[in-house]
C-alpha positions in Angstrom: -32.3 -30.7 58.6 -32.8 -33.8 56.3 -33.0 -31.8 53.2 -30.4 -29.2 52.9 -31.4 -25.9 51.4 -35.4 -27.0 52.8 -36.8 -25.3 55.1 -40.1 -25.6 57.3 -42.9 -23.1 57.7 -45.6 -22.6 60.2 -47.8 -19.8 61.9 -46.9 -18.3 64.8 -50.3 -19.1 66.6 -49.8 -22.9 66.3 -47.2 -22.8 68.7 -45.4 -25.6 66.8 -41.7 -25.4 65.9 -40.3 -24.7 62.3 -37.1 -22.8 60.5 -39.9 -19.8 59.6 -42.4 -18.7 61.7 -45.4 -16.7 60.1 -48.0 -14.3 60.7 -51.4 -13.6 58.9 -50.3 -11.1 56.2 -46.6 -12.3 56.0 -45.6 -13.0 52.6 -43.6 -15.9 51.5 -41.3 -15.7 49.1 -39.6 -18.8 47.2 -38.0 -18.2 44.1 -39.5 -15.4 41.8 -43.1 -16.5 43.3 -44.4 -15.6 46.7 -48.0 -16.6 49.1 -49.5 -14.1 50.7 
């Protein structure tokens, strides 16, 4: 990656490429925060 420690994330349904693929209902954690 161009920025060490940074990862890309996108929906599995998009058919795009990313470091992390998510689906509906998944929880994304970063530090002590999260998104649902």
